[in-house]
N, C-alpha and C positions, 0 to 999 in steps of 0.2 A: 520636354517631357514634365509632367506635373507629379510630384510626390504623392504617394498615399498617405493621408493623414494619419491613419492608425499606427502604422510604423513610426512614422516621425513623432507621435505622442509617446509611443513606448521608449524610443531612443530617448527623449527629454527627459522622462520620468527616470529612466535607468542612471542618467548622467547627473542628475540631482542629488546630493548627498543629504539625503532627507531622514534616513532612518537612525544614523548613528551607531551601526554596528561595530562591534568590537570585541576582540578576544578575551574572555572572562579570566584567563590564567590560571593559576592555581596547580597542585600537585598532580601527577599522572596516576602516582602509585597510591592508591588508598587501599582501605580493606575492601571497598566495593569492586573496584576494579581488579584487585588480586582474585577475587572471588570469580569474577568474569574469567579471568584467566585460567582458573582451575577448569571451569566448565568448557571451555574452549580445547584445554589439554585432552579431558575425557573425550571430547567428540573427534578430535583428531587421533585418537588411539582406535577408536571404532572406525573412522574412515580409512585409515591404514588397513585394517582388515578385510574393510569392503573392496578397496582398490586391489589387494593382493589375493584374496580367495573367491571375491565376486559378491553380487547383491545377495546370494542365498545365505552366506556367512552371517548376516547380521540383520537381515529383514525378514518379514513374513509375508512378501508378496508373492504372488503364484501366477500361474496361467490364467487362472479367473479374475484375478485382480492384480494386475499389472502395474496399477498406480496405485502405490500407497501413500503414506502420510507425507512422505517427502515432496512427490510431486504436488500435493493437494496443498503443502504448505508454501514451498518454493515458489511455485508459477501462480497458484491461485489465490491464496491468502497472503502472502508476503508482498505481492505486487500491490493488492488492494490497499494493505497498510501502508505502501509507499505513495499513494496518489495524494499526499499532502500537497506536494509542489504542483502537479497537475491541477488539482482542485482550486489552489491559491491563484495559479497563473490564469485559470479560467475566469475566477471573478475579477481579479485586478487588471488583467491586460484585455482579455476578450470582452468582458461586460464593463470596463473601463472603470472599475471602482477603485481609484488609485489610494483611497484610505487604507487598503488592506495591504499595501506594499511592505510594512515592517515585518509582516509575519511571512513574507515569501521564502526569504533566504533560511530561515530556520526549518520551513517544511521542505524547501529543497534540499537541504543537507539531508534529512530524514530519508527522502526519496532516493537520493543518490545512493545511499547505502543498501536500502531495501531492494532496489532494482538491480545494482551492481551484485549483490550477493546472491538474489534470487537468480540472475542470470548465469552466475559461475556455478551455484549450486546444481543446475541442471545436469552438469557433468558428472555429479553423484548419482542422480537418478539415471543415467544412460547405461544400460546393459554394456553396450560396446563403446564405451566413451572415448576410445581412442579415434572413433569416426565421427566425432563431433563437427569436423571441418566440412562435412557433407553439405551442412547447411548453406555454406558459401559457395558451393560450387554449382554452377548452372547445368553440369551433367547430371547431379543428383536432385537438384531443386524441383519441386512440383508446386508450382504456383497456385494450382486450384485446391490445395490442401490448406483446410482451417489452421491446423498446426504449423505448416510453413509460415503462415501470415502471423500467428502469435511470435514464432520464433523471431521472425525479421523485425517485427515493430518493436518487442523487447530489446532486441540487440542494438537496433537504432537509438532507441529511446536512453538506453544506457550512455551512449556515446553523447546524446544531446544533454543529457543532465550534467555531464561532467564537464561541457562546454558552458552550460547557463552558471554553473558553479565558479568558474574558472575566474570571475572579477574578484572572488574573496581571495583566491591566490595572488592575484595581481595585487590587490591592495596590501596584502601581508608582505610582497616581495617590494612595495612602492612604486611599482610600475604603472602610474597613473595614466601615462600617454598611451601605453598600449592599451589598457582597460577602455580609455574614450574611443579608441578607434574599433575595439571589439562591440563597445555598446551601439555603435552606430549600424551593426548588421546583426545585434542580438534579436531583432524581432522576427528573423527568420526561423531561430533555434527555438524561439517562445512559440511561434505558430506550429512547429513541428511537436514541440513538447506538448501541445493540446491535442494535436491530430493524432499522435502514434498512441497515446493511451487510450484514446476514445476507441481507435481501431481495436486494439486487441483486448482491452477489457470487455468490450461486447464480444468479441470472438470467443472468449471463455466461455460463454454461454452457448455460442454455435457448436463448441466441441461437443457439448451434451445432447444438443438437438440431433446429432447425427447417431447418437446411441439409440434413438428411437423408443422401443417398448421395454428396453432393459433399464431405463429410468423410470421410476415410481411416477404415476400421474399427478401427485402433489406437486412434483418439481418440474416434470417434463412439459415444455410449452413452447410453440414457436416464438413466445415473447422472451427466453431465456437471453438473448443478447441484451435486449432493453433493461431487462430486471438486473443484470450483471453490472450493467454501465452504471445505473442508478445506485446501486449499492456500493459500487466502487467510490463514485463521487461523494457519498455520504461517509465512506469510510477515510477519505482525504480529508474532508471538514472536520471528523471528530477526531482523528489523529492530531490534528493542529491543536486542538483544545487539551488533549492529553499530553502531547509534547510540551506546551507552554506550562502546563501545572506541573509537571514532572521536572522541566528544568528551573520553573521558580523554587520548588521545593527542594530539589537536588543541591542547586548552586545558590541558594539563599537569595534569590533574586526579587525584586519587587514587580508583582505581575499586575499591579493596579493600571498603569498606562494601557496595557493590553485587554483589560477586561471589556471595555466597551466593543473592541472590535469582536473578541470572543462571543460576546452576547449576541452580535449581529451573525455571527456564523451558526450559532445555535438557532437561531432563526431559519437560516437556509436549510439547515438539516431537518428541521421540522417540515418544512415545506415539501422537499424532495421525499421524505419517508412517507408523507400522507400520499402523494401520488404513487410511490411503489406500493402501499398498502391496497390503495383502490385497484390498482392495474393488477395486482396479485390475486386478490379475492375476486374481482371481477372476472379475471381469466378463468379461475375455478369453476365459477358459475356457469359462464358460458360454455365451457367444456364438458359441464355435467360431472366434474371431479371433486365438489365440494364435499360430498358425503363421505368420500374416502378419508377426511381429515379426522373422522370419528370411529373407523372401522378397519385401521391398518395397524393396529398395534402399536410395537415400538416407533414406527414411522409416524404415526399420528401424534404420540407424544412428542417428538423431536419436533413435528411440525409446529405444534401449537406453542411450546416453548419459544421457538424461533420467533413466531408473531408476537408472542407477548413480549419479547426483547425488543422487538421494532416498534411495538405500540406504546411501550414506557416512555421512550424519548418524545414521543408526540405529545402525551399527555403532560408530561413536566415542562417540554419547551413551549408549550402553547400558553403559558403564562409569563407575560413580562418581567414579573418578579423574580420567578426562578431563573430566567435567563442572565438577571442581574447578580446572581449568587454563583461563585465559582463552583461551590459544592455541588449544586444542582446541574450545573453544565457538566461537570466532571462526570457525574453519575449518569446522565443522559449518553454522553459520548461512550463511557464503559459499556453500557448497556447497548448503544447501537453496534459497537465494534465487536461486541460477543455474539451479537444476533447475525451479523455478517459473517463472522467467522463459522457459526453453526450453520448459515445457509449453505456455504460453500462445502462444508465437510458432508452436510446432508446430501447435497445435490450431486457431489462426486464419490461419495462412499456409502453412506446410508441408503439413499434412494437406488443405488446400482445393484442390480440383480442379474448376474452372468449366467444363472442356472443352478440347479440342484447339485450338491457336491462341493460347492466353493465357498470359502469365507475368508474374511481378513480382520484381522486386529494388528495394530502396530506392535512390534518388539520393543523391549526396553532399550536397545541400542539405537533403534530407529527414533525414539522420542529423545535420547540424550544427543544424538547428532543434531536434531532439529533445535535443541534448547541451545547447543552449541553455537550454531548459526545464528540465533538471535543473540547470544553473547556477543559475538563479533561485530554484529550491527552496533549494539548499545555501546561497545567500549569504543568503537571508531567515532561514534558521535561524539562521546565524551572527550575524545582526542582532539577532534575538528573544533569543538565549541571553544576548548580551552586553548588553541593554538591560533584560531583564525577568527576574523571577524564575521560573526554568524548571528548572534542573539542580540537584539536590541535594548537599548536602556539597561546594561547590565549594572551591577552594583559594584563598587570599587571596594567596598568592606567585604563582601563575599568573595571577590577576587583575591583578597589578601589572606583570608581564611584558606 
């Protein structure tokens, strides 16, 4: 039997110690991490009320709007933010661009916590959370359901992410032989790590397709699966730029060696966003819905802001000089991420109209719980980069500080 060349190439690249990842060290207890702890404690207080007294005690969701900001953030937005590992695996292993390999592990770390917390947070959203195990039971499973496919893919992807990250644990423990054996089969998990997000990110758009006329024409389209997938990939690349910048500023690292790679990522973001804008606007024209962009009141305003946030990165990143400047890259990435967040909020909440008499706006406890979940993710990331070999080219001076 002849081995497939791609898996063997992936295994070779994984076994070669080319990135110099290392734990940056430093204290875990700082004013910033203590502030994160306070936010987490506040969230835990309201979560205790939610699990004791029910969803109605802390949320404004109702029978007309059963999906509030928790579902939209945990499942729709947070998993998009966590697509950094997916995006980097796509370009590094599937497109065989090995030069991006130093950025894979930091992106994978952020994805690890984003998806893990997103999956666990679903328990917060479920009214009868004690029945969560039904998704694992064949007697309850509904394979024809889009939501079932999303739940299964996200659950499996969380497992895959932990396996993909396990070499960092093995390096930390000095188990080089175990790591070498794992790398020989890692191509299987890398393949799943590309397939599963592709399936469920597109299926998030399919969830809205079945809503039919309840979603405003500016967002309702059969192309929703494609549009959600394109924005998810862009979010993945944009979060890599944001993560690298924040890590450099927060840990006083030299980002210079990574800047050429981040510049190329900026070019990729620009290309995908151009495709997205052409498809989005072209779809509105073909469906005869373009006129509603100027006649739908608040929805029109939200749509225009959303499109402007997507257009700005295209304008900035189209110039090579801008892509070579970290400040411009960061501004473009932030604009893209804000536009993607707004697109998902608009599609699931603003564009949704279940009929007269129903309205929804998140309560303060809902927002504080959401902020607390984000704080957990940030705190976990800080702990991991300090204790495990995650970031490339770390500064020994910064580690000492």
